[in-house]
Steps between C-alpha positions, in 0.01 A plus 500: 500500500622850426605715793378858447614767740249787470730748671791452257365438151712524190505862389395517136762612249286793390497634855880477520535680166261776606681540830834531324364753252341697784827514693687601183248779441540621859875525448442679170264741671765578760767556234268725300414700811867544583570612144217755521659662805861459384515828311682360196454707186419197287209391725154641437346526848139478381554177306707352781227571759230370264704186443552454872129536570398269217749230589394520867134448403595207275708351780203520735280337237745215433568433867128503577428252224782276621362498855150421373632206294690373807184527712305308234763226516455477877121483471525238224733285709271520801195405291687208345617376839148530639355291215783248537432463872126464442554237230745306713267507799204385287703208359612379838151535638617672814278796437160431348426730212220724616288679241589863465191701594680833527391606150151346508349793683259515790265234354755224547578594860274360765344770711596478861256730675592574853221565746582712802247530779466846651268559797187700416580779745848552357361502145247768595773711658701473178202625297387177337136395482426172673246268339 
């Protein structure tokens, strides 16, 4: 049987690529910002600041997408391990497979009305009408 650790899944290659590109863009943003404030004659400050801002926004976008893909990998691993555990338990017979009534709505659930007896005097004091 496969052993799936939901806390340490394999990080997808796309997430690693996006993380690397995001870090590269953060470094590029820093370099562009330093060039904007360097005062060199060959550097156009407006383009350097625009490049720094644009690369910073792209870095945030790439890093955010990488983190989302990593989170999806964790969720996928947990779902797979849950189904694997349920299937193994059903095969062994240790846990009887109960029908899932969570999605069936209120009609499938048996009503368990609870009757509480309150003395008549106390009900009148609370403002209820006694039959």
